[in-house]
Structure formats: C-alpha cells, structure tokens
N, C-alpha and C positions, 0 to 999 in steps of 0.2 A: 504494500500500500504506500503510495507516494505522499509526501507532505512537504509543504514549502511555506516559508515565512520571509517577508521583506519589510524593511524598516528604514525610516529617515529620522535622524536625530540631530538636534542642535547642541553641539559640544562647546559649551561656553568656556572651557578651559583654554581654548585657542582663539586668538583673534584672526581676522581674515587676511591680514597682510595687505599686499597690493594686488588688486584685481583677482581676489581668490574667492572660492566657494568652500567654506569650511564645514558644510553640512556632512554628516557621516551617513553613508548609504550602506546598508547591510542586507545580506541574503543568506538563506540556508535552505538547502534542498536535501530531503532525506527519503530513504526507501526502507520500509519495514517488512520483515518476513515473520509470519506468525501474528501475534497480537500487535496492533499498531502502537506507536509511541504515544499518540494522543488521538482521541476520537472527535474532538472539536477544538477550535482555536483557543490558544492560551498564551499569555504573555511570558510564562515561565516553562521550564522543562523539568520533568521528574527524572530522578535516577533510581530511587527505590520505590517499587510499586507494592511492596509488602505482600508478595506472593500472588498478586492478582494479574500479573502479566507473564506470559511465556512468549518471548519474541526477541528478535535481533534487529537493530537499526543501524544503517550506514548513512552518513551524512557528509555533505561538502558545505563549507562555510566561506563566505567572501565578504570583505568590507572595503570601502573606498572613501577617502576624504581628499578633497582638493587642497589647493594652496592654503597655508596657514602659518601662524607664528606661534611657536611653542614658548610658553612663559615659565616652564619648569627650570630648575637648576640641574646641571649635569656634571657633578664633580668627578665622575668616572671616565669621562670622554678622553680619548688619546690626545695628549697635549701637543703632539707633533702634527697629527692630521688636522686638528681643530685649532691650531695656532692662529690667533688674530680673529677668530670667528666666534669666540665666546667673550662675554664681558667679565668684569671683575668678580661677579657673583655666579659665574659659570652658566649664564643664560645665553642662548644663541642670539647672535646679532643678525642673522639672516633667516628668511622664511623657508619652510620646506615646500617642495613642489607638490607632493602628494604623499599620503599614507595608504598602504594596502595591507590586507590580511588575507591569506589563503590557508584554510585549515580543513582537517578531516577528523571525524569522530565516529566512534562505534559504541553502542550500548547493548548489553546482553542482560536479559532478565529471564531466569528459569526457576520457577517456584520461589524458594527463599534466597537464591544466589543472585548476586548482582555484580556485573563487571562493566567498566567503561574505560575508554582511553581516548585521548585527543592529541593531535599534532598540529601546530600552527607555525606559520612563517609570517613574521611582522616586518614589512618592508617600508622604508622611508626614502624618498627620492628628493634630490635637490637640483637646482639649475647646474651646479657643478657636480658632475657625475662621480667625481673622486670621493665625494662625501656620502654617496648612497650606501645604505647598509640594510642587512636582512638578519634580524634576530630569530632564533628558533626556540620553541618551547613545547614540551610534551609531558603527558602524565599517563599513568595507568592506576586504576583503583579496583579493588575487589572487596566485597562484603557479604556477610551471610546473616539472615534474620533468624533469631530464636524467639519464639513466642513464649512468654512467661505465664505462670498460672493466673496472674491478674489481667491477662489479655494485652498487656503492653509488650513492646518488641525491643529486644536488645540486639544490636548489630555490631559485632567486631568488624573492623575495617582497616585496610592498609592502603596507603597511597604513596606512590613514588613520582616525583616531578623533577624536571631538569630544564634549565634555561641556559642557552649558549649565545653569547653576544658576538656579533660580526666584528671584523677588524676596525671599522670606522664607527661603530655604534656609539651613540651618545650615552647609552646605558652601560658602557664598558665592554671589553672584549673577552671577559672571562667566562667561567662556568659556575652555575649555582645549582645545588642539588638539595632536595628536601625529601625526607622520609617521614611519613605521618602514620603512626600506629595508634588506634584508639577504639573507644566504645561509644556508640550512639544509643541512647535510651529514648525510644519514641513512646512517650506517654499517651499522646493523642496524635499519632502519625507525625506529619511535619508541623502541625499546629503547636504542639508542646513537645519540646525535645531538650534533653540534657546530654552533654557529651564530655568525655574525658579523653584527652589525647596527649601523646608524647611526640614531640617534634624534634627530629635530628637534622641539623643543617651542616652542609659541607660545600666546598667550592674552591675557587682559585682567586688570584688577584683580579682587580677590576671587575667585580661583580657585587651583587647585593650581599654576598657572604663576607667579603673582605675588600676594603678599598685599596689597601697598600701592602697587605701581607702581614700586618701586625695586629690590627683590630679584626675580630672575628665575630660573626653572629653566633650566639650560643644556642645550645639545645634548651628546651623548656617543656614543662607540662602545663597544659591549658585546660581550663574548665569553662564550659559555655552553656548558656540557656537561650533557647529560641522560642519566641511566642509569636504566633500569627493569628490574628482575629479578623 
C-alpha cells in the first residue's frame, strides 16, 4: 500500500538573504507490505504499534530549501577552508545557495517486535562550490513489548546512531556515535510514558563528541516523562 506526504514550512531560523526563497519543501513516499503504516492522514509517524501491526514499510524522504542565511554559530568548521568566511562569533558571512536532504527509512512491526532504521544525507551548497558539503547520519533501533499484569507495556530498546561530517562541513568533519540502551514504560501507550535510558557517547575531533580532542561529551543516565493530551 503506497503512502505519501508533502509539506511546506516557514523556517524562521534562517533569513532569506539576497533574492532567496527560504521556505522548506519536504516529501516522503512510502510503500507498505502487510498492514499499512497509517490508515488515514496524520501529522506524526508511529514506531511502536503495541502488537496491532504486522507489516514492513520502505520509504524515501527528500527536502529542499532555497537560498538563505544561517544565523547559527559554527565553532567546529575547518579554519582553513572557512578562513575569512566566518565572523568573530563563528557565524557565516555568506549565504548558502540551497539545502537538500535525501534519506531512506524502513520500519518493521511483527507482533511485539519493532525494528526501524534510517539513513540521511544532508547537503548544503554555496555559490563557491569548494564550500559545498554533505553530512551523513544513520541509526538502527530495535525493541520488544512485554505486557505487564496491569495491562501496561514495558519495552526494552536499543538504538545505535552515527553522524559523519564532510571535509568542509560547518558542523565539523569528525564522527559522532551514540548508543542508547533503555526501558520505555507505556502506561497509556504514547499518551503517558516513563523511560529510563543509559546513553554512551563516542567520537572523534571536530564533532559534537569533542571539539578539540580534550573536552568530551560524557555518558549519562536519563529519566523522562511524556504526557500527551
């Protein structure tokens, strides 16, 4: 069963620069085998169907944004490639030509088992092609639902994700890896959920893990509460 979604968003984080259209255009086309991913239009996507879906979904994602001016700070950018193109606070002095994302994802639900994975390439182009870069990010996740005597659901889950920056990337040219092992307690499915997770972080210089090889993002244990009404 095919499914498609299209969207246009006003991304106020960027200004339009000179002669630009900074609206963000997005598209996702999916094909499901077995039970469909969704039976009617929804703004969000589910991962855990709590044993009510037996199916597999393959999807392609694309996003495009025209010329804009990024107002973020980029302390991890290569100082040689970006020499003279960042101000004193590491904000770009030049606008980007366009942003693009191309991605693929898969979702598998079989009884109480859930598996999903996604791979994305995030590309930014400039008038000077030597500054163009394409970052890559991907993750895999698996979980299993156990129904407790009080009819709530406990899901042990593990996720591994990895980000790799391109040579000229404003976000750094290193690698950042995260392993997430935890328990999700669905008291009222996704409306009321408690979670306890251990996060292990690793990586190289010029990434979110470490900026210069001496400071490092630490591991941690996190507790969360989700309420949706």
